[in-house]
DRENDO-1510 file (C-alpha; in Angstrom, 1 decimal, always signed):
<recs>
REC; n; res; u; v; w
REC; 1; UNK; -14.5; +9.4; +0.5 .
REC; 2; UNK; -11.8; +11.2; +2.0 .
REC; 3; UNK; -8.9; +10.9; +4.7 .
REC; 4; UNK; -7.4; +13.4; +7.5 .
REC; 5; UNK; -4.8; +14.1; +9.6 .
REC; 6; UNK; -5.5; +16.5; +12.5 .
REC; 7; UNK; -2.7; +17.2; +14.5 .
REC; 8; UNK; -0.9; +14.1; +14.4 .
REC; 9; UNK; +1.8; +12.9; +16.4 .
REC; 10; UNK; +4.4; +10.0; +16.0 .
REC; 11; UNK; +7.1; +8.4; +18.4 .
REC; 12; UNK; +8.7; +5.2; +17.8 .
REC; 13; UNK; +11.3; +3.9; +20.5 .
REC; 14; UNK; +10.7; +6.7; +22.8 .
REC; 15; UNK; +11.2; +9.4; +20.3 .
REC; 16; UNK; +8.6; +11.7; +18.0 .
REC; 17; UNK; +8.9; +11.0; +15.2 .
REC; 18; UNK; +6.5; +13.9; +13.3 .
REC; 19; UNK; +4.6; +16.7; +15.3 .
REC; 20; UNK; +1.5; +18.1; +14.3 .
REC; 21; UNK; +1.2; +16.5; +10.7 .
REC; 22; UNK; -2.2; +17.9; +9.3 .
REC; 23; UNK; -3.4; +16.7; +5.4 .
REC; 24; UNK; -6.6; +15.7; +3.4 .
REC; 25; UNK; -6.7; +13.6; +0.3 .
REC; 26; UNK; -10.0; +13.4; -1.3 .
REC; 27; UNK; -11.6; +10.3; -3.6 .
REC; 28; UNK; -9.8; +10.4; -6.5 .
REC; 29; UNK; -6.0; +11.3; -5.2 .
REC; 30; UNK; -2.7; +10.4; -4.5 .
REC; 31; UNK; -1.0; +11.8; -1.6 .
REC; 32; UNK; +3.4; +11.2; -2.0 .
REC; 33; UNK; +4.8; +10.8; +1.6 .
REC; 34; UNK; +8.4; +12.0; +1.3 .
REC; 35; UNK; +11.5; +12.4; +3.5 .
REC; 36; UNK; +15.3; +10.8; +4.5 .
REC; 37; UNK; +14.6; +7.6; +6.0 .
REC; 38; UNK; +13.6; +7.8; +9.6 .
REC; 39; UNK; +11.5; +10.6; +8.7 .
REC; 40; UNK; +8.3; +8.6; +9.5 .
REC; 41; UNK; +7.1; +7.6; +6.9 .
REC; 42; UNK; +6.9; +4.1; +7.2 .
REC; 43; UNK; +4.8; +5.1; +11.0 .
REC; 44; UNK; +2.7; +7.5; +9.4 .
REC; 45; UNK; +1.4; +4.6; +6.9 .
REC; 46; UNK; +1.0; +2.2; +10.6 .
REC; 47; UNK; -0.9; +5.0; +11.9 .
REC; 48; UNK; -3.1; +5.7; +9.1 .
REC; 49; UNK; -3.8; +2.0; +9.5 .
REC; 50; UNK; -4.5; +1.5; +12.8 .
REC; 51; UNK; -1.5; -0.8; +13.9 .
REC; 52; UNK; +0.1; +1.7; +15.7 .
REC; 53; UNK; -1.7; +4.5; +17.8 .
REC; 54; UNK; -1.1; +8.5; +17.8 .
REC; 55; UNK; +0.3; +10.0; +21.0 .
REC; 56; UNK; -1.8; +13.5; +20.1 .
REC; 57; UNK; -3.8; +14.2; +16.9 .
REC; 58; UNK; -6.2; +12.1; +15.0 .
REC; 59; UNK; -7.0; +10.1; +11.5 .
REC; 60; UNK; -10.5; +10.8; +10.6 .
REC; 61; UNK; -11.6; +8.1; +7.2 .
REC; 62; UNK; -15.4; +10.4; +6.0 .
REC; 63; UNK; -17.5; +8.6; +5.9 .
REC; 64; UNK; -16.4; +6.4; +8.4 .
REC; 65; UNK; -15.4; +2.7; +7.3 .
REC; 66; UNK; -14.0; -0.3; +8.9 .
REC; 67; UNK; -10.3; -1.4; +8.7 .
REC; 68; UNK; -11.1; -4.0; +5.6 .
REC; 69; UNK; -12.4; -0.6; +3.9 .
REC; 70; UNK; -8.1; -0.2; +3.1 .
REC; 71; UNK; -5.2; -2.5; +1.2 .
REC; 72; UNK; -1.7; -2.1; +3.9 .
REC; 73; UNK; +1.2; -2.3; +1.8 .
REC; 74; UNK; +4.4; -2.8; +4.3 .
REC; 75; UNK; +7.8; -3.5; +3.5 .
REC; 76; UNK; +7.3; -7.5; +4.1 .
REC; 77; UNK; +5.1; -8.5; +1.1 .
REC; 78; UNK; +3.3; -11.2; +3.7 .
REC; 79; UNK; +3.7; -14.1; +1.5 .
REC; 80; UNK; +4.6; -18.2; +1.9 .
REC; 81; UNK; +8.1; -19.2; +0.9 .
REC; 82; UNK; +6.9; -22.8; +0.5 .
REC; 83; UNK; +3.6; -22.2; -1.4 .
REC; 84; UNK; +3.3; -21.4; -5.4 .
REC; 85; UNK; +2.4; -18.1; -6.4 .
REC; 86; UNK; -1.8; -18.7; -6.9 .
REC; 87; UNK; -1.7; -20.9; -3.5 .
REC; 88; UNK; -0.8; -17.8; -2.0 .
REC; 89; UNK; -3.2; -15.6; -4.2 .
REC; 90; UNK; -6.1; -17.8; -3.7 .
REC; 91; UNK; -5.1; -17.8; -0.1 .
REC; 92; UNK; -5.4; -13.6; +0.7 .
REC; 93; UNK; -9.1; -13.7; -2.2 .
REC; 94; UNK; -10.2; -16.5; +0.0 .
REC; 95; UNK; -9.5; -14.9; +3.6 .
REC; 96; UNK; -10.9; -11.4; +2.2 .
REC; 97; UNK; -13.7; -12.5; -0.3 .
REC; 98; UNK; -14.6; -15.9; +1.7 .
REC; 99; UNK; -14.9; -17.4; -1.6 .
REC; 100; UNK; -12.6; -18.3; -3.9 .
REC; 101; UNK; -12.7; -17.1; -7.8 .
REC; 102; UNK; -10.1; -18.8; -10.1 .
REC; 103; UNK; -11.3; -16.3; -12.7 .
REC; 104; UNK; -10.3; -13.4; -11.2 .
REC; 105; UNK; -6.2; -15.1; -10.2 .
REC; 106; UNK; -5.1; -15.0; -14.1 .
REC; 107; UNK; -6.1; -11.1; -15.2 .
REC; 108; UNK; -4.8; -9.7; -12.0 .
REC; 109; UNK; -1.2; -11.1; -12.4 .
REC; 110; UNK; -1.1; -10.1; -15.9 .
REC; 111; UNK; -1.3; -6.2; -15.1 .
REC; 112; UNK; +1.3; -7.5; -13.0 .
REC; 113; UNK; +3.4; -8.6; -15.5 .
REC; 114; UNK; +3.8; -12.4; -13.7 .
REC; 115; UNK; +1.0; -15.0; -15.1 .
REC; 116; UNK; +3.5; -17.2; -16.0 .
REC; 117; UNK; +4.6; -17.9; -12.6 .
REC; 118; UNK; +1.6; -18.7; -11.2 .
REC; 119; UNK; +2.9; -21.9; -10.6 .
REC; 120; UNK; +5.6; -20.9; -9.0 .
REC; 121; UNK; +6.4; -20.8; -5.8 .
REC; 122; UNK; +7.6; -18.5; -4.3 .
REC; 123; UNK; +11.0; -18.8; -2.8 .
REC; 124; UNK; +12.1; -19.1; -5.9 .
REC; 125; UNK; +11.4; -16.1; -7.7 .
REC; 126; UNK; +13.0; -13.0; -7.0 .
REC; 127; UNK; +12.4; -10.4; -4.8 .
REC; 128; UNK; +11.0; -8.3; -7.4 .
REC; 129; UNK; +9.0; -11.0; -8.6 .
REC; 130; UNK; +7.5; -11.9; -4.7 .
REC; 131; UNK; +6.4; -7.7; -4.5 .
REC; 132; UNK; +5.1; -7.8; -7.4 .
REC; 133; UNK; +3.1; -11.1; -6.8 .
REC; 134; UNK; +2.2; -8.8; -3.0 .
REC; 135; UNK; +1.3; -5.8; -5.4 .
REC; 136; UNK; -1.0; -8.6; -7.0 .
REC; 137; UNK; -3.5; -9.3; -3.9 .
REC; 138; UNK; -5.0; -5.9; -3.9 .
REC; 139; UNK; -6.3; -6.5; -7.0 .
REC; 140; UNK; -8.4; -9.5; -5.5 .
REC; 141; UNK; -10.6; -7.0; -3.4 .
REC; 142; UNK; -12.2; -4.3; -3.2 .
REC; 143; UNK; -11.0; -1.9; -0.6 .
REC; 144; UNK; -10.9; +2.4; -1.3 .
REC; 145; UNK; -7.8; +3.7; +1.2 .
REC; 146; UNK; -4.3; +2.4; +0.1 .
REC; 147; UNK; -1.4; +2.5; +1.9 .
REC; 148; UNK; +1.3; +1.6; -0.1 .
REC; 149; UNK; +4.9; +1.5; +1.6 .
REC; 150; UNK; +7.9; +2.3; -1.0 .
REC; 151; UNK; +5.5; -0.2; -3.4 .
REC; 152; UNK; +8.6; +0.0; -5.9 .
REC; 153; UNK; +11.0; -1.7; -3.9 .
REC; 154; UNK; +12.8; -4.1; -6.0 .
REC; 155; UNK; +11.3; -3.6; -9.0 .
REC; 156; UNK; +12.3; -2.6; -12.3 .
REC; 157; UNK; +11.3; +0.0; -14.5 .
REC; 158; UNK; +8.6; -2.2; -16.1 .
REC; 159; UNK; +7.3; -3.1; -13.1 .
REC; 160; UNK; +7.3; +0.2; -11.2 .
REC; 161; UNK; +4.8; +1.2; -14.5 .
REC; 162; UNK; +3.1; -1.7; -13.9 .
REC; 163; UNK; +2.3; -0.4; -10.0 .
REC; 164; UNK; +1.7; +3.4; -11.6 .
REC; 165; UNK; -1.3; +1.8; -13.8 .
REC; 166; UNK; -2.6; -0.3; -11.5 .
REC; 167; UNK; -2.8; +3.4; -8.7 .
REC; 168; UNK; -4.2; +5.4; -11.9 .
REC; 169; UNK; -6.9; +2.8; -12.3 .
REC; 170; UNK; -7.5; +2.5; -8.4 .
REC; 171; UNK; -7.4; +6.8; -8.9 .
REC; 172; UNK; -10.0; +7.2; -11.6 .
REC; 173; UNK; -12.2; +4.2; -10.0 .
REC; 174; UNK; -13.0; +6.9; -7.1 .
REC; 175; UNK; -10.2; +5.3; -4.5 .
REC; 176; UNK; -7.4; +6.9; -2.6 .
REC; 177; UNK; -3.8; +5.9; -2.7 .
REC; 178; UNK; -1.5; +6.8; +0.4 .
REC; 179; UNK; +1.8; +6.7; -0.6 .
REC; 180; UNK; +5.5; +6.9; +1.7 .
REC; 181; UNK; +8.5; +6.9; -1.6 .
REC; 182; UNK; +11.7; +8.4; -2.3 .
REC; 183; UNK; +10.7; +8.2; -6.3 .
REC; 184; UNK; +8.4; +11.1; -7.6 .
REC; 185; UNK; +5.2; +9.8; -8.1 .
REC; 186; UNK; +3.2; +10.5; -11.8 .
REC; 187; UNK; -0.6; +9.9; -10.3 .
REC; 188; UNK; +0.5; +12.4; -7.2 .
REC; 189; UNK; -1.6; +15.0; -6.6 .
REC; 190; UNK; -0.6; +16.0; -3.6 .
REC; 191; UNK; +2.7; +16.3; -1.2 .
REC; 192; UNK; +3.5; +15.9; +2.0 .
REC; 193; UNK; +6.6; +16.5; +3.0 .
REC; 194; UNK; +8.4; +14.6; +6.8 .
REC; 195; UNK; +11.6; +16.0; +7.7 .
REC; 196; UNK; +13.9; +14.0; +9.3 .
REC; 197; UNK; +14.6; +14.7; +13.6 .
REC; 198; UNK; +17.9; +13.9; +15.4 .
</recs>
């Protein structure tokens, strides 16, 4: 699998946030997208995910894959605060896989260090704990392409290590990760630096 940007340009709020962006990321590789606030990191991930159309250029995923071939983790976690951690994960698991598999939930929670929180409601968790739950969802359905927008937001050092281990395992299995970040990524083999625009 390969993900390519070919002369990609995008606008937000009536202004161009980046222009003529080009990159290629192959299976087993991670691309770190860096740049100051407003440089278009989140916009780029949204374009790759198909949530926003480019004004020029194209994203090419080769071989062609359906939208379900990717996980997109944005700034919002997409979780219901009135439900327990387990109930949230069961919902997403059933939505993505068409079935429930309780045996998968515990090990996924354990990988992010939050198994003891399984039966607590999201509303009582800290921001970092909720972020770990959102990341746990990605382990419940196989997707080759991961688009991660500041995945370490609100995480402590142990949480950051858990996320790094999770992404590294995904890459070893032939996946691709495109990560918008302000921090160095030990697993990134490619770097795309977006510049700020007035």
